[in-house]
PDB file of N, CA, C, O and CB in Angstrom:
ATOM      1  N   MET A   1     177.099  21.614  97.012  1.00  0.00           N
ATOM      2  CA  MET A   1     175.949  21.034  96.942  1.00  0.00           C
ATOM      3  C   MET A   1     175.375  20.128  96.085  1.00  0.00           C
ATOM      4  O   MET A   1     175.181  20.920  95.163  1.00  0.00           O
ATOM      5  CB  MET A   1     175.355  21.744  96.953  1.00  0.00           C
ATOM      6  N   ASN A   2     174.814  18.743  95.536  1.00  0.00           N
ATOM      7  CA  ASN A   2     174.353  18.640  93.873  1.00  0.00           C
ATOM      8  C   ASN A   2     172.921  18.386  93.456  1.00  0.00           C
ATOM      9  O   ASN A   2     172.002  17.570  93.519  1.00  0.00           O
ATOM     10  CB  ASN A   2     175.086  17.443  93.172  1.00  0.00           C
ATOM     11  N   LYS A   3     173.365  19.851  92.883  1.00  0.00           N
ATOM     12  CA  LYS A   3     171.936  20.162  91.981  1.00  0.00           C
ATOM     13  C   LYS A   3     171.265  19.099  90.962  1.00  0.00           C
ATOM     14  O   LYS A   3     171.681  18.886  89.823  1.00  0.00           O
ATOM     15  CB  LYS A   3     172.231  21.409  91.014  1.00  0.00           C
ATOM     16  N   THR A   4     170.656  18.753  91.295  1.00  0.00           N
ATOM     17  CA  THR A   4     169.932  17.617  89.897  1.00  0.00           C
ATOM     18  C   THR A   4     168.158  18.633  90.104  1.00  0.00           C
ATOM     19  O   THR A   4     167.563  19.419  90.841  1.00  0.00           O
ATOM     20  CB  THR A   4     169.789  14.891  90.594  1.00  0.00           C
ATOM     21  N   TRP A   5     168.052  17.917  88.947  1.00  0.00           N
ATOM     22  CA  TRP A   5     166.902  18.554  88.276  1.00  0.00           C
ATOM     23  C   TRP A   5     165.621  17.367  88.518  1.00  0.00           C
ATOM     24  O   TRP A   5     166.272  16.341  88.713  1.00  0.00           O
ATOM     25  CB  TRP A   5     167.315  18.895  86.493  1.00  0.00           C
ATOM     26  N   MET A   6     164.014  16.954  88.612  1.00  0.00           N
ATOM     27  CA  MET A   6     163.130  16.233  88.284  1.00  0.00           C
ATOM     28  C   MET A   6     161.731  16.423  87.478  1.00  0.00           C
ATOM     29  O   MET A   6     160.775  17.112  87.833  1.00  0.00           O
ATOM     30  CB  MET A   6     163.010  15.868  89.218  1.00  0.00           C
ATOM     31  N   CYS A   7     161.870  15.552  86.176  1.00  0.00           N
ATOM     32  CA  CYS A   7     160.934  16.294  85.372  1.00  0.00           C
ATOM     33  C   CYS A   7     159.609  15.773  87.121  1.00  0.00           C
ATOM     34  O   CYS A   7     159.813  14.823  87.877  1.00  0.00           O
ATOM     35  CB  CYS A   7     160.606  15.423  83.112  1.00  0.00           C
ATOM     36  N   LEU A   8     158.096  17.062  87.247  1.00  0.00           N
ATOM     37  CA  LEU A   8     157.440  16.580  87.741  1.00  0.00           C
ATOM     38  C   LEU A   8     156.476  16.326  87.197  1.00  0.00           C
ATOM     39  O   LEU A   8     155.436  16.326  87.855  1.00  0.00           O
ATOM     40  CB  LEU A   8     157.362  16.930  88.488  1.00  0.00           C
ATOM     41  N   ILE A   9     156.436  15.955  85.534  1.00  0.00           N
ATOM     42  CA  ILE A   9     155.100  14.395  85.395  1.00  0.00           C
ATOM     43  C   ILE A   9     155.968  13.104  85.519  1.00  0.00           C
ATOM     44  O   ILE A   9     155.042  12.333  85.769  1.00  0.00           O
ATOM     45  CB  ILE A   9     154.090  14.180  83.455  1.00  0.00           C
ATOM     46  N   CYS A  10     156.506  12.721  85.521  1.00  0.00           N
ATOM     47  CA  CYS A  10     157.322  11.188  85.248  1.00  0.00           C
ATOM     48  C   CYS A  10     158.093  10.685  86.939  1.00  0.00           C
ATOM     49  O   CYS A  10     158.085   9.649  87.604  1.00  0.00           O
ATOM     50  CB  CYS A  10     158.959  11.515  83.728  1.00  0.00           C
ATOM     51  N   GLY A  11     158.791  12.278  87.128  1.00  0.00           N
ATOM     52  CA  GLY A  11     159.935  11.595  88.671  1.00  0.00           C
ATOM     53  C   GLY A  11     161.205  11.824  87.944  1.00  0.00           C
ATOM     54  O   GLY A  11     162.115  12.079  88.733  1.00  0.00           O
ATOM     55  N   TRP A  12     161.594  11.817  86.615  1.00  0.00           N
ATOM     56  CA  TRP A  12     162.653  11.542  86.092  1.00  0.00           C
ATOM     57  C   TRP A  12     163.396  12.283  87.450  1.00  0.00           C
ATOM     58  O   TRP A  12     162.774  13.053  88.182  1.00  0.00           O
ATOM     59  CB  TRP A  12     162.844  12.051  84.484  1.00  0.00           C
ATOM     60  N   ILE A  13     165.088  11.852  87.694  1.00  0.00           N
ATOM     61  CA  ILE A  13     166.188  13.558  88.209  1.00  0.00           C
ATOM     62  C   ILE A  13     167.773  12.995  87.355  1.00  0.00           C
ATOM     63  O   ILE A  13     168.666  12.150  87.409  1.00  0.00           O
ATOM     64  CB  ILE A  13     166.637  13.809  90.900  1.00  0.00           C
ATOM     65  N   TYR A  14     167.281  14.189  86.585  1.00  0.00           N
ATOM     66  CA  TYR A  14     168.894  14.127  86.068  1.00  0.00           C
ATOM     67  C   TYR A  14     169.874  15.345  86.505  1.00  0.00           C
ATOM     68  O   TYR A  14     169.396  16.471  86.645  1.00  0.00           O
ATOM     69  CB  TYR A  14     168.930  14.139  84.356  1.00  0.00           C
ATOM     70  N   ASN A  15     171.080  15.130  86.690  1.00  0.00           N
ATOM     71  CA  ASN A  15     172.243  16.340  85.660  1.00  0.00           C
ATOM     72  C   ASN A  15     172.072  17.499  85.042  1.00  0.00           C
ATOM     73  O   ASN A  15     170.901  17.574  84.669  1.00  0.00           O
ATOM     74  CB  ASN A  15     172.735  15.879  84.502  1.00  0.00           C
ATOM     75  N   LYS A  16     172.469  18.106  84.858  1.00  0.00           N
ATOM     76  CA  LYS A  16     173.044  18.848  83.787  1.00  0.00           C
ATOM     77  C   LYS A  16     174.306  18.222  82.761  1.00  0.00           C
ATOM     78  O   LYS A  16     175.186  17.410  83.047  1.00  0.00           O
ATOM     79  CB  LYS A  16     173.524  20.051  84.490  1.00  0.00           C
ATOM     80  N   THR A  17     174.122  18.690  81.900  1.00  0.00           N
ATOM     81  CA  THR A  17     175.273  17.967  81.212  1.00  0.00           C
ATOM     82  C   THR A  17     175.773  19.384  80.359  1.00  0.00           C
ATOM     83  O   THR A  17     175.164  20.449  80.464  1.00  0.00           O
ATOM     84  CB  THR A  17     174.730  16.419  80.122  1.00  0.00           C
ATOM     85  N   TRP A  18     176.770  19.230  79.655  1.00  0.00           N
ATOM     86  CA  TRP A  18     177.588  20.796  79.670  1.00  0.00           C
ATOM     87  C   TRP A  18     178.760  20.159  77.600  1.00  0.00           C
ATOM     88  O   TRP A  18     179.869  19.643  77.739  1.00  0.00           O
ATOM     89  CB  TRP A  18     179.302  21.032  82.172  1.00  0.00           C
ATOM     90  N   MET A  19     178.278  20.334  76.365  1.00  0.00           N
ATOM     91  CA  MET A  19     178.917  19.666  75.621  1.00  0.00           C
ATOM     92  C   MET A  19     180.014  21.461  74.784  1.00  0.00           C
ATOM     93  O   MET A  19     179.821  22.527  74.198  1.00  0.00           O
ATOM     94  CB  MET A  19     177.582  18.479  74.555  1.00  0.00           C
ATOM     95  N   CYS A  20     181.251  20.459  75.445  1.00  0.00           N
ATOM     96  CA  CYS A  20     182.084  21.982  74.757  1.00  0.00           C
ATOM     97  C   CYS A  20     182.168  22.223  72.950  1.00  0.00           C
ATOM     98  O   CYS A  20     183.191  21.929  72.331  1.00  0.00           O
ATOM     99  CB  CYS A  20     184.018  21.873  75.301  1.00  0.00           C
ATOM    100  N   LEU A  21     181.447  22.558  72.552  1.00  0.00           N
ATOM    101  CA  LEU A  21     180.947  23.367  71.239  1.00  0.00           C
ATOM    102  C   LEU A  21     182.286  23.030  70.151  1.00  0.00           C
ATOM    103  O   LEU A  21     182.251  22.427  69.078  1.00  0.00           O
ATOM    104  CB  LEU A  21     180.711  25.350  71.616  1.00  0.00           C
ATOM    105  N   ILE A  22     183.079  23.455  70.631  1.00  0.00           N
ATOM    106  CA  ILE A  22     184.921  23.433  69.734  1.00  0.00           C
ATOM    107  C   ILE A  22     185.091  21.090  69.374  1.00  0.00           C
ATOM    108  O   ILE A  22     185.534  20.492  68.393  1.00  0.00           O
ATOM    109  CB  ILE A  22     187.096  24.388  71.932  1.00  0.00           C
ATOM    110  N   CYS A  23     184.856  20.875  69.897  1.00  0.00           N
ATOM    111  CA  CYS A  23     185.527  19.530  70.461  1.00  0.00           C
ATOM    112  C   CYS A  23     184.397  18.704  70.116  1.00  0.00           C
ATOM    113  O   CYS A  23     184.202  18.091  69.067  1.00  0.00           O
ATOM    114  CB  CYS A  23     185.977  19.448  72.177  1.00  0.00           C
ATOM    115  N   GLY A  24     183.096  18.834  71.992  1.00  0.00           N
ATOM    116  CA  GLY A  24     182.351  18.174  71.415  1.00  0.00           C
ATOM    117  C   GLY A  24     182.266  17.107  73.333  1.00  0.00           C
ATOM    118  O   GLY A  24     181.485  16.326  73.876  1.00  0.00           O
ATOM    119  N   TRP A  25     183.251  17.601  73.582  1.00  0.00           N
ATOM    120  CA  TRP A  25     183.648  16.764  75.483  1.00  0.00           C
ATOM    121  C   TRP A  25     182.701  17.385  76.224  1.00  0.00           C
ATOM    122  O   TRP A  25     182.475  18.510  76.668  1.00  0.00           O
ATOM    123  CB  TRP A  25     185.435  17.173  76.481  1.00  0.00           C
ATOM    124  N   ILE A  26     182.105  16.052  76.220  1.00  0.00           N
ATOM    125  CA  ILE A  26     180.867  15.762  77.889  1.00  0.00           C
ATOM    126  C   ILE A  26     181.115  16.528  78.939  1.00  0.00           C
ATOM    127  O   ILE A  26     181.796  15.763  79.622  1.00  0.00           O
ATOM    128  CB  ILE A  26     180.952  14.182  78.781  1.00  0.00           C
ATOM    129  N   TYR A  27     181.008  17.766  79.686  1.00  0.00           N
ATOM    130  CA  TYR A  27     180.480  17.425  81.194  1.00  0.00           C
ATOM    131  C   TYR A  27     179.783  17.141  81.768  1.00  0.00           C
ATOM    132  O   TYR A  27     178.839  17.930  81.731  1.00  0.00           O
ATOM    133  CB  TYR A  27     180.422  17.822  81.791  1.00  0.00           C
ATOM    134  N   ASP A  28     179.603  16.126  82.570  1.00  0.00           N
ATOM    135  CA  ASP A  28     178.201  15.769  83.569  1.00  0.00           C
ATOM    136  C   ASP A  28     178.220  15.619  84.829  1.00  0.00           C
ATOM    137  O   ASP A  28     178.530  14.540  85.333  1.00  0.00           O
ATOM    138  CB  ASP A  28     177.571  14.606  83.329  1.00  0.00           C
ATOM    139  N   GLU A  29     177.837  16.853  85.656  1.00  0.00           N
ATOM    140  CA  GLU A  29     177.572  17.550  87.084  1.00  0.00           C
ATOM    141  C   GLU A  29     178.144  16.294  87.980  1.00  0.00           C
ATOM    142  O   GLU A  29     178.914  16.244  88.939  1.00  0.00           O
ATOM    143  CB  GLU A  29     175.702  18.011  87.449  1.00  0.00           C
ATOM    144  N   ALA A  30     176.996  14.723  86.798  1.00  0.00           N
ATOM    145  CA  ALA A  30     177.187  13.894  88.169  1.00  0.00           C
ATOM    146  C   ALA A  30     178.256  13.377  88.380  1.00  0.00           C
ATOM    147  O   ALA A  30     178.560  12.893  89.471  1.00  0.00           O
ATOM    148  CB  ALA A  30     176.408  12.871  88.375  1.00  0.00           C
ATOM    149  N   ALA A  31     179.029  13.399  87.326  1.00  0.00           N
ATOM    150  CA  ALA A  31     180.124  12.604  86.673  1.00  0.00           C
ATOM    151  C   ALA A  31     181.780  13.487  87.444  1.00  0.00           C
ATOM    152  O   ALA A  31     182.798  12.919  87.838  1.00  0.00           O
ATOM    153  CB  ALA A  31     179.871  12.798  84.555  1.00  0.00           C
ATOM    154  N   GLY A  32     181.429  15.198  87.418  1.00  0.00           N
ATOM    155  CA  GLY A  32     182.995  15.880  87.333  1.00  0.00           C
ATOM    156  C   GLY A  32     183.251  15.240  86.148  1.00  0.00           C
ATOM    157  O   GLY A  32     182.686  14.560  85.291  1.00  0.00           O
ATOM    158  N   ALA A  33     185.356  16.178  86.695  1.00  0.00           N
ATOM    159  CA  ALA A  33     186.220  16.123  85.678  1.00  0.00           C
ATOM    160  C   ALA A  33     187.167  15.318  87.077  1.00  0.00           C
ATOM    161  O   ALA A  33     188.290  15.808  87.198  1.00  0.00           O
ATOM    162  CB  ALA A  33     186.722  17.792  84.719  1.00  0.00           C
ATOM    163  N   PRO A  34     186.841  14.201  88.083  1.00  0.00           N
ATOM    164  CA  PRO A  34     188.201  14.092  88.623  1.00  0.00           C
ATOM    165  C   PRO A  34     189.501  13.805  88.165  1.00  0.00           C
ATOM    166  O   PRO A  34     190.343  14.217  88.963  1.00  0.00           O
ATOM    167  CB  PRO A  34     188.150  13.414  89.322  1.00  0.00           C
ATOM    168  N   ASP A  35     189.975  13.250  87.173  1.00  0.00           N
ATOM    169  CA  ASP A  35     191.120  13.747  86.318  1.00  0.00           C
ATOM    170  C   ASP A  35     191.730  15.042  86.559  1.00  0.00           C
ATOM    171  O   ASP A  35     192.945  15.073  86.756  1.00  0.00           O
ATOM    172  CB  ASP A  35     190.725  13.796  85.014  1.00  0.00           C
ATOM    173  N   GLU A  36     190.835  16.455  86.576  1.00  0.00           N
ATOM    174  CA  GLU A  36     190.655  17.330  86.024  1.00  0.00           C
ATOM    175  C   GLU A  36     190.975  18.540  86.965  1.00  0.00           C
ATOM    176  O   GLU A  36     191.285  19.692  86.662  1.00  0.00           O
ATOM    177  CB  GLU A  36     189.511  17.178  85.492  1.00  0.00           C
ATOM    178  N   GLY A  37     190.792  17.885  88.339  1.00  0.00           N
ATOM    179  CA  GLY A  37     190.385  18.161  90.107  1.00  0.00           C
ATOM    180  C   GLY A  37     188.735  18.679  90.104  1.00  0.00           C
ATOM    181  O   GLY A  37     188.367  19.643  90.775  1.00  0.00           O
ATOM    182  N   ILE A  38     187.835  17.893  89.257  1.00  0.00           N
ATOM    183  CA  ILE A  38     186.955  18.914  89.219  1.00  0.00           C
ATOM    184  C   ILE A  38     185.717  17.278  90.056  1.00  0.00           C
ATOM    185  O   ILE A  38     184.968  16.439  89.556  1.00  0.00           O
ATOM    186  CB  ILE A  38     186.663  19.922  87.170  1.00  0.00           C
ATOM    187  N   ALA A  39     186.118  17.580  91.321  1.00  0.00           N
ATOM    188  CA  ALA A  39     185.256  15.980  91.829  1.00  0.00           C
ATOM    189  C   ALA A  39     182.902  16.280  91.081  1.00  0.00           C
ATOM    190  O   ALA A  39     182.175  17.064  90.470  1.00  0.00           O
ATOM    191  CB  ALA A  39     185.430  15.982  94.868  1.00  0.00           C
ATOM    192  N   PRO A  40     182.901  15.172  91.690  1.00  0.00           N
ATOM    193  CA  PRO A  40     181.891  14.856  91.039  1.00  0.00           C
ATOM    194  C   PRO A  40     180.486  15.162  91.589  1.00  0.00           C
ATOM    195  O   PRO A  40     180.237  14.446  92.559  1.00  0.00           O
ATOM    196  CB  PRO A  40     182.062  13.653  90.811  1.00  0.00           C
ATOM    197  N   GLY A  41     179.531  15.977  91.277  1.00  0.00           N
ATOM    198  CA  GLY A  41     177.998  16.776  91.765  1.00  0.00           C
ATOM    199  C   GLY A  41     178.788  18.205  91.652  1.00  0.00           C
ATOM    200  O   GLY A  41     178.295  19.235  92.112  1.00  0.00           O
ATOM    201  N   THR A  42     179.924  18.176  91.068  1.00  0.00           N
ATOM    202  CA  THR A  42     180.653  19.943  90.666  1.00  0.00           C
ATOM    203  C   THR A  42     179.542  20.437  89.817  1.00  0.00           C
ATOM    204  O   THR A  42     179.866  20.098  88.679  1.00  0.00           O
ATOM    205  CB  THR A  42     182.425  20.059  89.543  1.00  0.00           C
ATOM    206  N   THR A  43     178.236  21.148  89.754  1.00  0.00           N
ATOM    207  CA  THR A  43     177.811  21.871  89.068  1.00  0.00           C
ATOM    208  C   THR A  43     178.882  23.258  88.240  1.00  0.00           C
ATOM    209  O   THR A  43     179.881  23.916  88.531  1.00  0.00           O
ATOM    210  CB  THR A  43     176.787  22.165  89.921  1.00  0.00           C
ATOM    211  N   TRP A  44     177.947  23.141  87.134  1.00  0.00           N
ATOM    212  CA  TRP A  44     178.445  23.995  86.229  1.00  0.00           C
ATOM    213  C   TRP A  44     179.406  25.334  86.713  1.00  0.00           C
ATOM    214  O   TRP A  44     180.552  25.749  86.539  1.00  0.00           O
ATOM    215  CB  TRP A  44     177.262  24.404  85.543  1.00  0.00           C
ATOM    216  N   GLU A  45     178.072  25.750  87.487  1.00  0.00           N
ATOM    217  CA  GLU A  45     178.496  27.086  88.109  1.00  0.00           C
ATOM    218  C   GLU A  45     179.346  26.854  89.228  1.00  0.00           C
ATOM    219  O   GLU A  45     179.359  27.840  89.965  1.00  0.00           O
ATOM    220  CB  GLU A  45     177.323  27.938  88.577  1.00  0.00           C
ATOM    221  N   GLN A  46     180.036  25.948  89.615  1.00  0.00           N
ATOM    222  CA  GLN A  46     180.628  26.057  90.450  1.00  0.00           C
ATOM    223  C   GLN A  46     182.498  25.493  89.963  1.00  0.00           C
ATOM    224  O   GLN A  46     183.487  25.528  90.696  1.00  0.00           O
ATOM    225  CB  GLN A  46     179.708  25.347  91.502  1.00  0.00           C
ATOM    226  N   VAL A  47     182.427  25.108  88.774  1.00  0.00           N
ATOM    227  CA  VAL A  47     183.212  24.855  87.539  1.00  0.00           C
ATOM    228  C   VAL A  47     184.167  26.510  87.084  1.00  0.00           C
ATOM    229  O   VAL A  47     183.897  27.360  86.235  1.00  0.00           O
ATOM    230  CB  VAL A  47     181.883  24.295  86.187  1.00  0.00           C
ATOM    231  N   PRO A  48     185.599  26.398  88.327  1.00  0.00           N
ATOM    232  CA  PRO A  48     186.043  27.127  87.668  1.00  0.00           C
ATOM    233  C   PRO A  48     186.213  28.707  86.549  1.00  0.00           C
ATOM    234  O   PRO A  48     187.406  28.555  86.287  1.00  0.00           O
ATOM    235  CB  PRO A  48     186.071  26.463  87.562  1.00  0.00           C
ATOM    236  N   MET A  49     185.954  29.562  86.052  1.00  0.00           N
ATOM    237  CA  MET A  49     185.971  30.474  85.464  1.00  0.00           C
ATOM    238  C   MET A  49     186.969  30.345  84.302  1.00  0.00           C
ATOM    239  O   MET A  49     186.523  30.382  83.156  1.00  0.00           O
ATOM    240  CB  MET A  49     186.102  31.393  86.291  1.00  0.00           C
ATOM    241  N   ASN A  50     188.732  30.144  84.583  1.00  0.00           N
ATOM    242  CA  ASN A  50     189.739  30.014  84.177  1.00  0.00           C
ATOM    243  C   ASN A  50     190.020  28.498  83.641  1.00  0.00           C
ATOM    244  O   ASN A  50     191.013  28.295  82.943  1.00  0.00           O
ATOM    245  CB  ASN A  50     190.478  30.511  85.105  1.00  0.00           C
ATOM    246  N   TRP A  51     188.734  26.969  84.127  1.00  0.00           N
ATOM    247  CA  TRP A  51     189.128  26.176  83.599  1.00  0.00           C
ATOM    248  C   TRP A  51     188.449  25.836  81.917  1.00  0.00           C
ATOM    249  O   TRP A  51     187.359  26.104  81.412  1.00  0.00           O
ATOM    250  CB  TRP A  51     189.045  25.315  84.601  1.00  0.00           C
ATOM    251  N   THR A  52     189.590  25.180  81.430  1.00  0.00           N
ATOM    252  CA  THR A  52     189.095  25.028  80.189  1.00  0.00           C
ATOM    253  C   THR A  52     189.574  23.280  79.311  1.00  0.00           C
ATOM    254  O   THR A  52     190.353  22.437  79.758  1.00  0.00           O
ATOM    255  CB  THR A  52     189.742  26.486  79.411  1.00  0.00           C
ATOM    256  N   CYS A  53     188.934  23.236  78.257  1.00  0.00           N
ATOM    257  CA  CYS A  53     188.195  22.008  77.842  1.00  0.00           C
ATOM    258  C   CYS A  53     189.362  20.459  78.145  1.00  0.00           C
ATOM    259  O   CYS A  53     189.996  20.284  77.105  1.00  0.00           O
ATOM    260  CB  CYS A  53     187.735  22.298  75.940  1.00  0.00           C
ATOM    261  N   PRO A  54     189.579  19.873  78.742  1.00  0.00           N
ATOM    262  CA  PRO A  54     190.526  18.599  78.461  1.00  0.00           C
ATOM    263  C   PRO A  54     190.567  18.110  77.525  1.00  0.00           C
ATOM    264  O   PRO A  54     191.693  17.649  77.334  1.00  0.00           O
ATOM    265  CB  PRO A  54     190.427  17.631  79.046  1.00  0.00           C
ATOM    266  N   GLU A  55     189.694  17.874  76.507  1.00  0.00           N
ATOM    267  CA  GLU A  55     190.721  17.655  75.378  1.00  0.00           C
ATOM    268  C   GLU A  55     191.482  18.845  74.375  1.00  0.00           C
ATOM    269  O   GLU A  55     192.643  18.814  73.968  1.00  0.00           O
ATOM    270  CB  GLU A  55     189.982  16.786  74.469  1.00  0.00           C
ATOM    271  N   CYS A  56     190.459  19.880  74.122  1.00  0.00           N
ATOM    272  CA  CYS A  56     191.090  20.749  73.511  1.00  0.00           C
ATOM    273  C   CYS A  56     190.879  21.930  73.749  1.00  0.00           C
ATOM    274  O   CYS A  56     190.526  22.746  72.897  1.00  0.00           O
ATOM    275  CB  CYS A  56     191.022  20.615  72.495  1.00  0.00           C
ATOM    276  N   GLY A  57     191.175  22.303  75.602  1.00  0.00           N
ATOM    277  CA  GLY A  57     191.711  23.549  75.671  1.00  0.00           C
ATOM    278  C   GLY A  57     190.665  24.621  75.512  1.00  0.00           C
ATOM    279  O   GLY A  57     190.992  25.782  75.760  1.00  0.00           O
ATOM    280  N   ALA A  58     189.376  24.331  75.104  1.00  0.00           N
ATOM    281  CA  ALA A  58     188.562  24.990  74.826  1.00  0.00           C
ATOM    282  C   ALA A  58     188.060  26.198  76.199  1.00  0.00           C
ATOM    283  O   ALA A  58     187.766  25.628  77.249  1.00  0.00           O
ATOM    284  CB  ALA A  58     187.649  23.979  74.307  1.00  0.00           C
ATOM    285  N   ARG A  59     187.980  27.438  76.212  1.00  0.00           N
ATOM    286  CA  ARG A  59     187.568  28.182  77.663  1.00  0.00           C
ATOM    287  C   ARG A  59     185.595  27.453  78.255  1.00  0.00           C
ATOM    288  O   ARG A  59     185.068  26.663  77.472  1.00  0.00           O
ATOM    289  CB  ARG A  59     187.529  30.524  77.135  1.00  0.00           C
ATOM    290  N   LYS A  60     184.964  27.764  79.307  1.00  0.00           N
ATOM    291  CA  LYS A  60     184.505  27.338  79.545  1.00  0.00           C
ATOM    292  C   LYS A  60     183.422  28.057  79.179  1.00  0.00           C
ATOM    293  O   LYS A  60     182.335  27.525  79.405  1.00  0.00           O
ATOM    294  CB  LYS A  60     184.838  26.956  80.341  1.00  0.00           C
ATOM    295  N   GLU A  61     183.431  29.850  78.329  1.00  0.00           N
ATOM    296  CA  GLU A  61     182.446  30.014  77.035  1.00  0.00           C
ATOM    297  C   GLU A  61     182.400  29.449  76.510  1.00  0.00           C
ATOM    298  O   GLU A  61     181.324  29.361  75.918  1.00  0.00           O
ATOM    299  CB  GLU A  61     182.387  30.680  76.255  1.00  0.00           C
ATOM    300  N   ASP A  62     183.139  28.786  76.273  1.00  0.00           N
ATOM    301  CA  ASP A  62     182.515  27.363  75.026  1.00  0.00           C
ATOM    302  C   ASP A  62     181.838  25.565  75.161  1.00  0.00           C
ATOM    303  O   ASP A  62     181.953  24.435  74.687  1.00  0.00           O
ATOM    304  CB  ASP A  62     183.946  26.986  74.152  1.00  0.00           C
ATOM    305  N   PHE A  63     181.105  26.380  76.176  1.00  0.00           N
ATOM    306  CA  PHE A  63     180.530  25.186  76.323  1.00  0.00           C
ATOM    307  C   PHE A  63     179.091  25.515  76.175  1.00  0.00           C
ATOM    308  O   PHE A  63     178.924  26.735  76.146  1.00  0.00           O
ATOM    309  CB  PHE A  63     180.906  24.502  77.597  1.00  0.00           C
ATOM    310  N   GLU A  64     178.092  24.884  76.082  1.00  0.00           N
ATOM    311  CA  GLU A  64     176.514  25.021  76.020  1.00  0.00           C
ATOM    312  C   GLU A  64     176.042  23.691  76.875  1.00  0.00           C
ATOM    313  O   GLU A  64     176.713  22.662  76.948  1.00  0.00           O
ATOM    314  CB  GLU A  64     175.852  25.013  74.263  1.00  0.00           C
ATOM    315  N   MET A  65     174.774  23.899  77.505  1.00  0.00           N
ATOM    316  CA  MET A  65     174.393  23.132  78.077  1.00  0.00           C
ATOM    317  C   MET A  65     173.145  21.825  76.816  1.00  0.00           C
ATOM    318  O   MET A  65     172.288  22.252  76.043  1.00  0.00           O
ATOM    319  CB  MET A  65     173.852  24.100  79.351  1.00  0.00           C
ATOM    320  N   VAL A  66     173.431  20.596  76.997  1.00  0.00           N
ATOM    321  CA  VAL A  66     172.952  19.497  75.844  1.00  0.00           C
ATOM    322  C   VAL A  66     172.061  18.976  77.382  1.00  0.00           C
ATOM    323  O   VAL A  66     172.100  19.184  78.595  1.00  0.00           O
ATOM    324  CB  VAL A  66     174.497  18.126  74.783  1.00  0.00           C
ATOM    325  N   GLN A  67     171.395  18.295  76.515  1.00  0.00           N
ATOM    326  CA  GLN A  67     170.310  16.760  77.026  1.00  0.00           C
ATOM    327  C   GLN A  67     170.675  15.860  76.662  1.00  0.00           C
ATOM    328  O   GLN A  67     170.881  15.690  75.460  1.00  0.00           O
ATOM    329  CB  GLN A  67     168.902  16.496  76.619  1.00  0.00           C
ATOM    330  N   ILE A  68     170.816  15.259  77.260  1.00  0.00           N
ATOM    331  CA  ILE A  68     171.135  14.009  76.929  1.00  0.00           C
ATOM    332  C   ILE A  68     169.853  12.832  77.516  1.00  0.00           C
ATOM    333  O   ILE A  68     169.977  11.626  77.301  1.00  0.00           O
ATOM    334  CB  ILE A  68     172.662  13.797  77.576  1.00  0.00           C
TER     335      ILE A  68
END
């Protein structure tokens, strides 16, 4: 299930994005990472714990949620 967030004031809908603290690569839940086997709409919580950043190999715990 694709999780989205909606602003209760303006109605703007967005997905969460996560940034690698090592190299800056962005994981967007809406886009997923198809080249890495992660389907569009996959929430961060659903990404496997052993997944690593496709750019630098950082672990999932080296990512932080960011607002874009």
